[in-house]
N, C-alpha and C positions, 0 to 999 in steps of 0.2 A: 504493500500500500504506500502510495506517495503522499504522505500526510502533508508535507509542506506545499505541494502543488495547490491544495485547496485555498491557501492563503495568498498565493502569488499569481495564479492563472489570470485573474481579472486584469492585472496591469500589463499583461502580455498582449492584450487587445488594443490596437491603436485608437479605437473609439470607446475605450472603457469609460471615460467620464460621462459621455452622453448616454451610454447604455446603462449606467448606474444611476445617474441623477434623475432621469425621467421616471423609472420605476419607483425611486425613492420619493419623489414628489407625489406621485399617484398613491403610493402605499401609505404615506403619512398624512396626506391632506383629506383622504376619504375615510371617515371612521369605520371600523370593523371590516367593511368591504375591502379597504385598502390592504389590510393585513392578509386577508384571504387571497387577494390578487398577488401579493408578494410571495406567498407560499407557492402558488401555482407557477409564478415566474421562476422561482428557485428550482422547482421540479422539472422545468424545461432544461435547466442546466444539468440536473441529474440525468435526464434522458440523453443529452448531448454527450455526457461523459460515458454513459453506457454504450452509446453508438460510436465511441472513439472519435468524436468530432474534434479536429485539431483546434477549433476556435469555439469553445463551449459557451462563451458569454453571449446570450441571445439578445435580439431586439425585443422590445416590448410588443406583446399582442394582447391587448386588454381583455377581449372577450375570451380568447383561448386560455389565457393565463388564469382568469377568474374562474372559468369552468373547471379547470384542472385543480385549482386551489380549493374550490368548494368541495370536490370529491375528497381531497386530502383532509380538509377541515372536518368533514363528517367522520372520517376514519379516526382522526385525533380525538374527536368528541366521544366516540365509542370507547376508545382506549382509556379515556379519562373517567369513565363511569365508576370503576372501583375506588378511585381517589375521592369522588363525591360521596360514595357510600361510607368510606372511612371517616369523612368529615362530618356527616350528618349527626352521629351520636354526640359529638362535641358540641355542635350547635344546639341540639335539643336539651342536653344536660345543662348547658350554660344558661339557656332560657329558663329552665325549671329552677335553677339555683338563684337567678336574679329575681324571679317572681316569689319564691318562698322566703328568701332572706335567711335561710338556714345555713349556719357556718359549716355544718357537716357536709352539706352538698358541695361546698366549695372544694373540700378535700376530694370528693368523688369526681368533680370536674377536673381537678388537677391530675388525678390518677388516670382518668379516661383520656385526657389530653395527651399525657405522656405515652400511653399505650397506643392509641390510635395515631398519634403523631409519628411514632416509630414505624407503624405499618405503612403510613403514607410515605415516609422516607424510603422504605424498602421498595414499595411499589413504584415510587418515582424513578428509582434506578432501573427497575424492570421496564417501565414505560420508555425511559430514555434510551434503552438498548433496542427495544422492539420497533418504535416508531420510525427510525430511519429505514429499516427494512420494509416496513409497511408502506411508507411513503414512496419508496423506490418502486415497489410493485404497482402502486397506483399510477406512477409516471409511465411505466412500461406498458401496462395493460389498459390504462385509461378507464378504470372502473373502480367503484367503491368496494365491490366484492373482493378485488385483488388484495386490497389492504386489510380486509377483514378475514382473510384466509389464515386464521390464527395458527394452525398447525404448520403451515408452510413458513410463515413468518418466524415462528419459534425455532424451527429447524435451521433456518438461515442464520439466526443469531447464535444458537447453540453450537453449530458446526464452525462458526467463525467468530468465536467469543472475543478473541484478542482484537480482531478488526473492529468489532462493534464497540468494544471498550474504548479504543482509540477515537472512534467517531463520537462517542459520548463526550470524551475530553475535548475534542474539536468543537462540538456544539456549544459546550460551556464557554470555551474561549471565544467563539464567535458571538455569543450572546453578550459577553463582556465588552467586546469590541463595538458591538452595535449600540451599547449604552454610552460609549465614550463621547459620541457626538453631542450629547446633551450638555457637556461641559462648556462648549463654545456657544452659549446662549441658544442652544438647541438648533443652531444652523447646521453644524456639522453632522447632525443625525440624518440629514437627507442623503449623506454619503455613507456613513458608517452603518446605518440600518440595512439598506439594500446590500451593502458589501457583506454584512454578516449572513444574510440570507443566501448570498452567492456561495459563501464558504460552506454553509450547511448543504446546499444543493450538490456541490461538488463532492463532499464527503459521502452523501447518500449514494451517489452514482458509483464511487469507488467501492463502497461496501457491497453493492449489488454485483458488480463485476467480480470482486473477490469471491463472493458466495457462489456465483454461478460457475466460475472457473474451477473452483475446488470440486463442485458437484460433478463436473464433466471428466475429472481425472479418473 
């Protein structure tokens, strides 16, 4: 896996600034829809990497990118359901404690928060490993079902665990980079945010290629 390529490929395109800034403006100026669009745009990079396109940074295609991003968003929402289930008891117990004013309930809430918080942390790692594989399948097959083929997604991750651990590290690093633009009066975020999505899209593509290459050996 060429981990560093995910962070440098953008700047190898002579039109990188235009290709980054336009999706950045669209993605950040349109609430909710913009983030879904950016996800779809990133998955086009995933597809280009899988197809071994020598110039994987794509031009913006709002309709196509939004449609692809919506499919991936639905997949991500389904994978998030256990996280919501783990969080609900904390919310319910907190509400009961605030209504009753019983000090003993505060202890129950604290214990429940620690237990379910730990479960959320563990599942967050699992989700962070599986979503890149699920998203790549959505990019390739262009269907929601491809990302929800849990058995296939799990096998991809299990058989290429080191690769997907590296991708998880890269996604965390990309998320940090994406937030850096807010330091410069939020202006820089129009560059750093799409750049972070580009990094993630490239990593997803590399993970898929690694998984499929090993499968064919």
